[in-house]
N, C-alpha and C positions, 0 to 999 in steps of 0.2 A: 504494499500499500504506499502511496506517495502523496504528499501535500505541498502545494506552493504557498509560501508565506510572504506577506508584505507587512513588515513591522512599521509602526509609527507611534509617535508620542506627542501629546500636548503638554508643554512644560511651562508652568507659571512661576513668576517671581515678582515680588513687590518692587516698585520703583522707589529709588531714593529721591529726595527733592532735587538734587543736581541732575539725576537721570531724567526726572520728569521735565525739567527745563530743557535739557538737551534733545529730548524726543518730542517736544511740543511743536516746534517749528524746525524747518530744515537747518542743519548745522554742519560743522566740519565732519561730524561722524555719520550723519544720516540725511538722506533726501526723504521727505515726507510725502506720501501719496494717500489719496482717499481710498477707502475700503468699502464703498457702497457695492462694488462688484461682489464682495464677500457675501452680502445679503442676497444679491440677485441669483447667485449660483445655487443657492439652496431654496429658491422659490420665495425669498423674503421680500418684504416691502422696502424698496430703496429709500422711501421717504420716512422711515421710522426714525425717531429722534435720537437714537443711540446706535452708534456703529464704531468700530475701531478704526485706527489709521494704520497704514502699512509703512514699515520702516525699511528703507533701502540703504544698506550700509555703503559708505563712500570708500574711496581708495585709502583714506586715512584709517578707517576701521579695519579694512583688510590688511593694511600694512602692519598694524599692531598684532596680527595673528601669525605673521610669517615665522617667527621662531618656534611657536607651538606647532604649527603645521609640519615643520621639519622634524621636530622631536617625536610627533605622534604618527608620522607617516601619512599625513593627509596630502592628497594630490588633487589639484584643481585650483583655479584662480579665485573663485568666489564661493557661493554657498551651494553649488552643485559640485560635489567632490567625491572622491573615493577614499575609503579607509579599510584597513584589514580587520575583519571580524574573526577573532580567534576561535570562538565557539563553533563557527561553521567552516572555519579554515578557507575563507574566501575574501577577496577584496570586492566590496560592494559599493555602489553609488548611493550617496545620501544627498537629500535636498532639504534645506532649512529655510523657513520663512519667519519673519518677525512681525507681530502685530502689537500695537500699543493701545491699551485701554486706559481708563483714568488713573487707576492705582497700580497697574501691573503691566507686565510684558508677557505675551504668550509666544513661545518658540515652537513652531510646528516642524516636526522632524519626520521625514519619510525615507524608508530604506528600500532599495531595489529588491525585487522578488527573488527568493531562493527556495530550494526544496529541502524537505525533511521527510523522514520515513514514517513517523507516527505523531499523533497529536500530543502525546505526553512530553515530547521534546520541546514543545512550544512554550510551555509555562515558564521555563527558565529564560528562554530567549527573549520574552517580552519585557523583561526587566532591563531597562537601559543601563542601569549601573553595572550589569554583568558584562557589558561591552565597554570595558574601562577606557579605551582610547577615545571612543566616540563620546562617552559621557564627559570625559575631561575637556574635550574640545567644545562640546555644546555648553558646558558649564562656564567656560571662559567667555564664550560669545554672550551668554546671558548676563554674566557679571559686568562686562564692559557696558552692555546696554543699560542695565538698571542703575549703574553708577554714573553713566555718562563720562567715563574716564578710561582711556586706553591702558592706564597703569593698574586698573582693578581687574585682576585675573582670577580671583576666587570668590565664590559665593559665601556670604556671611552666615546664611542659614539654608537648610535644604529646600529645594524648590518643590512645588506640588506637581506631580506627574500623573497624567492619565494615558495609559496605553490605548492606542487605537490600531486594531490589527485586522487584516483580511486574510482568510484562509480559503484556498481552493482545493477541493478533494479531486485528485487526479486518478483515483483508483476506484475502490468499492466502498459503499457506505457501511460503516460499522454500526452494530446495534446500539452501542453505548456512546455514540458520537455526541449526542446532546449533553450527556453527563460530563464528558471531557470539555466540551465548549464552555459550559457554565463554570467549571473549575478554572479554566483559563481566564475567563472574564472576571471572576471574583477574586482570583489569586488565592484560593483556598482549596484544600482537599475536603471534599464533601461526601459524607456517607449517607446522610438522610435524603431519601428520594423526594420528600416533601419540599425541601429547599430547592432542589433542581426544578421541580414542577412550578414552584412559585416564581422563579426567575423566568422560566419559559412563558408562563401564563401572563405575566405583566407586560411582556413584549409581544403578545399575540396581536394587539390592535393595529400595529403598523406592518405586519407581515402581509405580503400580497401573493406570493407564490411559494415555491419550495425553497427558495433562497432564504437565509436567516440573517437578521441584524439584531444583535442583543445589546441592550443599553443598560448600564448600571452606574451608580455613583462612582464606581471604580474605573470605568472606561467604556470602550466600544469594541465589539467583535462582530465581524461579518463572516459568514460561512456560505460558500457556494458548493453544494453537493454534486455528486457525479451526474453526468448526462443532462446538464442544464442547456437550454437553447441559448443562442446568441442574444436574443432579446432579454431573457431572464438574467443572463450574466451582466448585460449592460444596465438593466434596472437595479440589480443587486449592488453593483458598484456605485451607482448614483445614490442609492439610499445609504450606503456606507459613508460616502463622502458627506452627505447631508448630516448624518448622525455625528460624524467627527467634528464638523463645523459647529453643530448645535451644542455639543458638550463643551466646546471651547467658549461659546457665547454664554451659556448658562453659568459656567464657572466664573467668567469675567464679571457678569452682572452681580453675582452674589458677592464677589470680592469688593466691587465698587460700592454696593449697598452697605456692606459691613464697615467699609472705610468712611462712610458718610460723605462720599464724593459725588453721589448721584441722587437725584430726587426720587423718592418712592412714587410720587404722583406722576412723574414723567415716565417712569419705567413700568408702571402698573399695567397699561394696555398691552405692552409687549409680553409681560408675564402671564396675564390672565386672558388675553384675547388672541388665541393662536390664529384665528381666521384673519385678523387684522395684520398680524406680524408675518404670517406665512400664507398669503392668499392663493398661491399657485401650486401648492403641494399638500394633498390630504395626508400622505404618509408622514411628511415633515411636521404637520400640525400634531399628529398623534405622538410622534417622537418627542416633540416639544412639551406636550402635556405630561409625558412620563418624566422628562428631565426636570421640569419645574417641581414635580413631586419629589423626585430623588434628591434634589438639592434644597428642598424645603423652602423654596423661594417665597411662597405666600406668607409663611411665618416671618421671614426677613422683612417683608413689606410691613406687616403689622407691628413687628418689633420696633422698626424705625419710627413708625407713626406714634406708638406709645411713648417712646423716648423723646419724641419731638426733635429728631435729628434735623439740623439745618444744613443742607448740603453745600459744599464749597462750589460745586459745579452743577449746572442744570442740564448740560448736554456736551457731547463732543462735536465740535464743528471746526472744519478747516484745520484739523490737526491740533487744536488747543481747546482750552476751556476758560470760561469767564470766572473771575474771582468776584466775591461779593462786594457790594458797595461798602465803603468805610462809613462808620457812624459819623454824623455831623456833630460838630462841637457847638454847644449852645452858649451864646454870649449874652449876658444880661448886664444892665446898668442899674445901679442903686443910687438914689439921690437923697441927700439930706442937706445939712449945711455944707458937707464935703461931698465930692463926687468920687466914686470908685468904679472903675471898669473891671469886671470880673469875668475871667474865661476859665472854663473847665470846673474842676472840683473846688468847692468853696467850703472852708472850715469856719471862718467868721469874718464879718465885714464891719468896719466902722471903728472909731477910735476907742470905744469901750467894749468891743466884742471880745469874746474868749473862745478859743478852740480847745476841745478836750477829746482825748481818746481817738484822735484820727491821724496821729503822727505816722503810724505804720502804714495806713492807707495812702497817705501822701507819698511816702517813700516808694510804695509799690507802684503808684501811678507814674511817678518820675522814672523808675527803672523800666517800666513797661514801654516807655516811648521808643526804646531802641529795639523792640522785638519785631521780627518779620512774622506776623501772626499766621498768614496763609502757609508759609513754608514750615513754620513750627507745628501747625496742626497736622500737616502731612507726615512730618517726622515723628510726632508723638503717636500717631496711629501705628507706624512701623515699630516704634519702641514698645508700645503696649503689647502688640502681638508677640514680639520677641520675649518680653518679660513673662508673659503667660506660659511660654514653653519652658522657662527656666525656674519658675517659682516652686519653692519647696517649703518655705516657712510661712506662718501666719502673717508676719510683717511684710512679706513679699506681696501677699494678696492686698494688704492695705496700701502698699506703694502703687500697685497696679491701678487700684481704684482712684488714687489721687491723680495718676497720669491720665486716666480716662476723663476725669472731671476737668483737668487742665486742657485736654484736647477739645472738649466741648466748648470751654470758655474761649479758646483760641478761634474756633469757628464763629463764635459770636462777637469776636473782636473785643473781648473783655480782658485786657492785658493784666490788670491788677489781680483778677481772679486766677488767671493763668499762673502767675508767679506765686500766689498764696498756696496753690495746690502743688506746684512743683517743689516748693520748700518742704511741704509735708511728704512728698515722695521720697526724699532723702538720698543718702549716699549710694544705696544699691541701684536706684534708678540711674544715677549719674554714672556708676561703673558700667552698667549694661549699655547705656547710650554711647559711652566712649568706645566700648569694645566693638559695637556693631557699626560704628561710623556715622551715627546720626548727630553730626556736629552742631547743627543749629539747636537741637534739643539739649545736648550736653552743655552747651554754653548757657542756655536759658536756665537749666537746673542749677548749674554752678552759681549763676547770678542770684537765683532765688535763695539758695542755701546760705550765701554770704550776707544776705540782707539782715 
């Protein structure tokens, strides 16, 4: 028995503030292109208010990879290259594409088809980390992109990876094929048949013929059984491509929602109204319904609504996003026998007035004048996520809560409240911020601690 395998991955990593700026508009590292075609290819509405931008690396970007390409045996001028896969003892062609969402980058990796003898071999092959030279090279590409710096060659935290894989059976259909396919998809050895049945059943709605596309929060798997007609093969491949794009889109939306960078009201029609978002493909509509459930996106919408999240951005447009309007400063004049022009915070006015218990607030207001609040909000989101992964003490949880409150205050342009909560976050938050390279956040925390 023989199978043809086409490996692929959707690799997500959060943007740093510097990386967000370098990928917002064309720069020495990237040419920025629209990605409405990304929606069109899957039967999507090109007028939808949310879409990624495509990053096209420049010569400067590729120049930064020269030494790594030599060390890792990568051959090819740009992002269609060949590299040796030790596990299959072949040099295979790899294609990489980069798309930018509000809070993150998605690197799409696709590998040239190759053959294996049995389905059980594929489970290990779909782990990109098992292909160490490829993973090192892709990690370097992502690191440079998210940091906006050609000297940044390593990721500070593991990326989120979704395998997307297509399998073509070139022999005879095995009786336990579905069982193996679900194990590959979920990346677990499964003994309970009820689990296999549940995965197959939830994917029934978008199946059209004997070809299979399985979708799970872990990834996407397409299977073309023996003796498919040319039309069935073409349709199966198209549904696989749609599912791969949709899992990318779903993951990006969830990340942007959780980061507070996109309005729930703006994205709600895309999440809840598949016919509006995907008017030209019934199967894509059904896949999308499954994915929004798998990623628990309705819950994210309601969570943001309950917390009253005020998004930094309302949409992606022309490669960038708009920052919120700054608050207006209220200027008042007070008249008595003397005249006092008062701007901003007022403690007391007049020759006999007394100010009490507001000295610290004045200090906070003064220190907050030097903060870049939009950049700080973005970095605090990154810092908060990193701290969550490292927390082991009760004090760590308290520090994370303070960072979260400071992040919300930064989005509301309340600099004094930002510094008050950063001071409460303490030295551990400062240590983590310094280690992961969120320099704006580290500087703000240090300023707050010193107040």
